[in-house]
C-alpha positions as CSV (number, residue, x, y, z in Angstrom):
1,M,113.4,100.9,58.0
2,S,111.0,99.6,55.9
3,R,107.9,101.7,53.4
4,L,105.4,100.4,55.9
5,V,106.6,101.6,59.0
6,W,107.3,104.8,57.3
7,A,103.8,105.3,56.0
8,G,102.3,104.3,59.1
9,L,105.2,107.3,60.9
10,L,103.4,109.5,57.9
11,L,99.9,108.9,59.1
12,L,100.3,109.3,62.5
13,A,102.0,112.6,61.9
14,S,99.3,113.4,59.5
15,F,96.8,112.5,62.5
16,G,98.2,114.5,65.4
17,S,98.7,117.6,63.2
18,I,95.1,117.0,62.2
19,L,94.4,117.1,65.9
20,T,96.3,120.0,66.6
21,S,94.5,122.0,64.2
22,C,90.8,121.4,65.2
23,Q,91.9,122.3,68.8
24,Q,93.6,125.2,68.2
25,K,93.6,128.1,65.4
26,G,95.8,131.3,65.8
27,G,97.0,130.1,68.9
28,K,93.3,129.8,70.2
29,K,91.6,126.5,71.2
30,V,88.5,126.2,68.8
31,D,85.2,124.5,70.8
32,L,84.2,121.3,69.3
33,P,80.6,121.4,69.1
34,E,79.0,120.5,72.4
35,P,77.1,116.7,72.3
36,R,73.2,116.9,72.5
37,E,73.2,115.1,76.4
38,S,75.1,118.1,77.6
39,I,73.2,120.4,76.3
40,V,69.6,118.9,77.6
41,G,71.6,118.0,81.0
42,R,72.4,121.6,81.4
43,I,68.8,122.9,80.4
44,D,67.5,121.0,82.9
45,S,69.9,122.0,85.1
46,L,69.1,125.6,84.8
47,E,65.4,125.1,84.9
48,R,65.7,123.6,88.3
49,V,67.5,126.7,89.4
50,L,65.2,129.1,87.8
51,L,61.9,127.0,89.5
52,N,63.4,127.7,92.6
53,E,64.6,131.5,92.0
54,D,63.6,134.5,90.6
55,V,64.4,135.1,87.1
56,A,65.3,138.5,87.6
57,L,67.1,137.3,90.5
58,N,69.6,134.8,88.3
59,D,69.9,136.9,85.2
60,A,73.5,134.4,84.5
61,A,71.1,131.2,84.8
62,A,68.3,132.8,82.7
63,A,70.7,134.1,80.0
64,Q,72.1,130.8,79.7
65,V,68.7,129.0,79.5
66,I,68.0,131.0,76.7
67,K,71.0,130.5,75.1
68,D,71.0,126.7,75.3
69,Y,67.8,126.7,74.1
70,L,68.1,128.7,71.2
71,G,71.3,127.2,70.3
72,F,69.6,123.4,70.6
73,Q,66.9,124.4,68.5
74,E,69.5,125.6,65.8
75,R,71.5,122.7,66.1
76,W,68.9,120.2,66.0
77,P,65.8,121.7,64.6
78,D,63.9,118.7,63.7
79,D,64.0,117.3,67.6
80,P,60.3,117.0,69.1
81,K,61.6,119.2,72.4
82,C,62.3,122.5,70.0
83,P,58.9,124.1,70.1
84,D,58.6,123.3,73.7
85,Y,62.0,125.0,74.1
86,L,61.3,128.2,71.9
87,F,58.4,128.4,74.2
88,K,60.2,127.9,77.4
89,A,62.8,130.6,75.8
90,A,60.4,132.9,75.6
91,D,58.7,132.7,79.1
92,V,62.2,132.8,80.6
93,M,62.6,136.1,78.4
94,R,59.6,137.7,80.0
95,G,60.9,137.0,82.9
96,M,63.1,139.2,82.2
97,Y,61.4,142.1,80.5
98,R,62.3,141.3,77.2
99,V,58.9,141.6,75.6
100,A,60.2,142.0,71.9
101,D,62.6,139.2,72.1
102,A,60.1,136.9,73.6
103,C,57.9,137.5,70.7
104,T,60.9,137.0,68.2
105,A,61.0,133.6,69.5
106,L,57.7,132.8,69.5
107,D,57.3,133.5,66.1
108,L,59.8,131.5,65.2
109,L,57.9,128.7,67.0
110,V,54.8,129.3,64.7
111,R,57.0,129.5,61.6
112,R,58.7,126.7,62.1
113,Y,56.7,124.3,63.9
114,P,53.2,125.6,62.8
115,Q,51.3,122.2,63.6
116,S,52.9,121.9,67.2
117,P,50.1,122.0,69.8
118,Q,52.4,125.1,71.3
119,A,51.5,127.4,68.1
120,P,48.4,128.7,69.3
121,E,49.5,128.7,72.6
122,A,53.0,130.9,71.5
123,L,50.5,133.5,69.5
124,F,48.0,133.6,72.2
125,F,50.9,134.6,74.9
126,A,52.4,136.9,72.4
127,G,49.4,138.7,72.2
128,F,48.6,138.7,76.0
129,M,52.1,140.0,76.6
130,L,51.8,142.8,74.0
131,H,48.9,143.8,75.6
132,N,49.3,143.7,79.4
133,D,53.0,144.3,79.3
134,I,53.8,146.9,77.3
135,S,50.6,148.1,76.0
136,E,51.3,147.4,72.1
137,H,47.8,147.0,71.5
138,Q,47.8,147.0,67.9
139,K,50.2,144.5,68.0
140,A,48.5,142.2,70.3
141,H,45.5,142.4,68.2
142,E,47.2,141.0,65.0
143,Y,48.7,138.1,66.9
144,L,45.3,137.3,68.5
145,Q,43.7,137.5,65.3
146,R,45.9,135.1,64.1
147,V,45.0,132.5,66.8
148,V,41.0,132.9,65.2
149,D,42.3,132.9,61.8
150,E,44.8,129.8,61.7
151,Y,43.7,128.1,64.8
152,P,39.9,128.7,64.6
153,L,39.0,125.3,66.5
154,H,41.3,125.2,69.5
155,P,40.6,126.6,72.9
156,R,42.4,129.6,72.7
157,A,40.9,130.9,69.7
158,V,37.7,131.8,71.8
159,E,40.1,133.6,74.4
160,A,41.8,135.4,71.6
161,R,37.9,136.6,70.3
162,Q,37.1,137.7,74.0
163,M,40.3,139.3,74.3
164,I,39.6,141.7,71.0
165,Q,36.3,142.3,71.9
166,V,37.2,143.7,75.2
167,M,41.2,145.4,74.4
168,G,40.5,148.9,74.3
169,M,37.9,149.5,76.4
170,D,37.9,151.7,79.6
171,E,37.0,150.1,83.0
172,Q,32.9,151.2,82.9
173,D,32.4,149.4,79.2
174,L,34.8,146.2,80.3
175,L,32.4,145.8,83.4
176,R,28.9,146.6,81.4
177,Y,30.4,144.2,78.9
178,L,30.9,141.4,81.7
179,E,27.6,142.0,83.5
180,E,25.9,141.6,80.2
181,N,28.1,138.5,79.4
182,G,27.1,136.7,82.7
183,S,30.7,137.2,84.4
184,K,29.5,139.2,87.2
185,D,31.2,136.4,89.7
186,S,34.6,137.6,88.0
187,I,34.3,140.8,89.1
188,P,36.5,141.8,91.5
189,S,34.7,143.6,94.7
């Protein structure tokens, strides 16, 4: 055999060895990175499932979409979908009664994408959840104050100021506040 044939056989054997080592490690199949389009497609499908069902009723779909949202953001942090995916992850986490995890996802959104339109929304949403869902008023106040301080011109800053003013008020003080500020029509009868 000529040297060229031997070189070709060695190259082919080397390539086969590389492919085998990529697919198996210690007798186990190693997963190759999933393509971006595949993850986006799965996210879209899971979102459709969750829109038609209560998140709490479909824990498996909710857990998978959260994993995909967070995984997408880790693999493609510069993709414009990332802030939206982090916000959606927090929303699904809230539906699963995982408020602390939701706040962590929202913190990540604000830290990594402070110029994103979702950033002030994320801070407000975290404050809202902490106040309304688990009554952590001090932490809620901190998030809402950040909206006011970091995004003073955003419409959520006005709402954050209002929430800060009424936090901790008892029912009578809240009714008095609403009456004094012309919000009688919003008081339920």
